[in-house]
N, C-alpha and C positions, 0 to 999 in steps of 0.2 A: 443618450442610451442608458437605460436603467441597469443598475448593477443587480447581481444575484440577491444581495441583502435587501435591496429595495423591493424586488419582486416577492421575496419571502415575506417581508413586512406587510405588503398589501394583501397577499393571499392569506396570511395568518390573521390579519385584522378582519378580513371578509368572513373567514371560517368561524372565528370566535364570535363575531356579530350574529351570524346565522344560528350558531348553536347556543347563543346566550351564555358563553363561557369565557368572557373577556379577561377573567383573572389569570387564565393560563396563556395569555397572549405571547409572553416572552418564550415560554417553552415551545409553543406551537411554531412560532416564527423561526426559532433556532433549529427545530427539527426539519422544517421545510427547507431552510438554507443548507443544512447538511445533506439532505436528500438531493437537492438540485445540483449541488457541487459534485456529489458522488455520481449522479446520473450523467451529467455532462462529461465528467472525466472518463467514465466507462465508455460512453458513446464515442468519444473522440479516439480513445485507445483502440476500440474495435474497428472504427473507421480507418485508422492508420494501418491496422493489421490487414484489413481488406485491400487497401491501396497497395501494400507491399506483398500481397499474396500469401500472408501468413495468418489469416483470420482464424483458422482452426487451431493453430498453435497458440495464438493469443488467447483464445477461449480457455484452453487447457492451463496456460500459465496463470491467467487471472483467477481461475477457480481456486487453485492451490495457494496462490499468493494472498488472496483476500481471506481465505480460510485461516491460514497461519497468522496473518496480520490482525485478525480479529482478537487474537490472544496475546500478541506481543507488541501491537501498536507500531509506531514508526515515526520517523522525522518528517517534517513538512516545511516547505517554504511558505512564508507568510502571505504572499500574493497568490491569488487563485490562478492567474494566467501563467505565472512563473512555475508554479507547482505542476500545472497541467503540462506545460512544455517539457519540464524536466522529467516527469513521470513517463510521458510519451516517448521521449528519446531513450530513456533508460530501458524501459520494457520492450518496446518495438526494436530498438537497436540490438539488444541482447538476443531476442528471438531471431532476427534476421541473420546475425552472426552464426548462431547455432543451426539455423536452417540451411544457409547457403555456403558458409565458409568453415564450419566446424561440425561436420556431419558424422564424426566418429561416435560410437557408443561409449558411455562412461564405463570404465572398468570397475570391477568389484572393489578394488583397493581405493579407487578415487571416491566411489559412493560412500564407502565406510569411513574414509578419512574426512571427507567434507561433512558427512553426517555428524561425526563426533565433534568437529570444529563448530558446526552449527548449534549443536546442543550446548556446547560451552558458551557460545555467544548469547544464547537465549537465557541461560541460567546466570550469566554474568551481567548482562546489560538490559534485558527485557523485564517488564514491559516499558516501552517508551510511550507515554500518554500525555495528553494536554494537562496543563497545570491544575485545572479545576477538578480533575478526576482523582479521587483518592481511594486507594484500595488497601485493605488490611493485608498484613504479611501473609496470612493464610491464603487469601485470594490471589495474591501475587504468585505464590508457589504453585497454586492450582493452575493458573494461566501458563506458567512456565512448564509444568508437567504435561499439560495438554499439548502445547506447542512442540515440546520435545517428542511426545508420542506421535505427533503428525510427521515429524522428520523421520522417525524410525519407520512409521507405516509406509510413507512414500518410498523410502529407501528399499524396504523389503519388496514392495510391489514392483519397483523397477528391476531389482535383482531377479525376481521370479519371471517377470514378463518384460523383456527388454524391447518394448514397442515405442513408437514415436510418442503416443499420448502419455506413457509413463515417464518418458524422458522430460517432457515439458511440464508435467506435474511436479517433477523433482526440481526443475529449473525455477518454477514459480516459488517453490518453497525456499530455495537458496536466495532468491531476490528479496523475499520477505525478511529473511534473517539478516541479509546484508544491510538492510535499511536501519537496523538497530545498532550496528557496529560503530565504534568511535570513528572509523575512517569515513563512513557515509555521513555521519553527523558533522564531522569536520568539513567535508565537501559541501554539504548543504549550508553550513554557516558561512563558508567562503563565498558561495554563490549568492547568498542573502546579502552579504556586505558588498559584493561586486555589482549587483543589480539594483540595489537600493539607491535612490538619489541622495547625493551628499547634502546634508542639511547643516547650514551654518548656525551656530548658536547666536542668539540675539541677547546681548547684555542689556 
């Protein structure tokens, strides 16, 4: 069975050969790999949402989550399958809990309190990005400012229109912020160590 990286390599090589732009092979294959991983992840999460009867809520959560995550990044497990399963369980599990077991509306005090805590976490720990991405201090503060603005925006929208879609927009925002906190990063590190095969050192 071919891996996503192998599929991206073959497609990238084919595209570069056709466009006679083989110098950009690494960039093209990396872009294809990122796109395939993102597409498969999104399809599986939406499929899980459909199975559990929360597809509409999943779409709302994913919209706001991805929008905020665009500016603050987030922690990842190294293996694609592990990352997919963890993301699926976290997102769909949270949605199912709030859909079927925690149906009450967020009070104004909860929205304001969690919003302020979220802004603190964003400005304290975000952005969490891959090692090869380097941003200037100005760019980092711009990203934090936009993400904080999105938290404020969704909080105001929810307080003005306490509808189901605004609740899940807000929930997606909270999940995105949760992913940059030390608690989530520690959990991901623990899962990484727990699920990685033990490799003995060869002297």
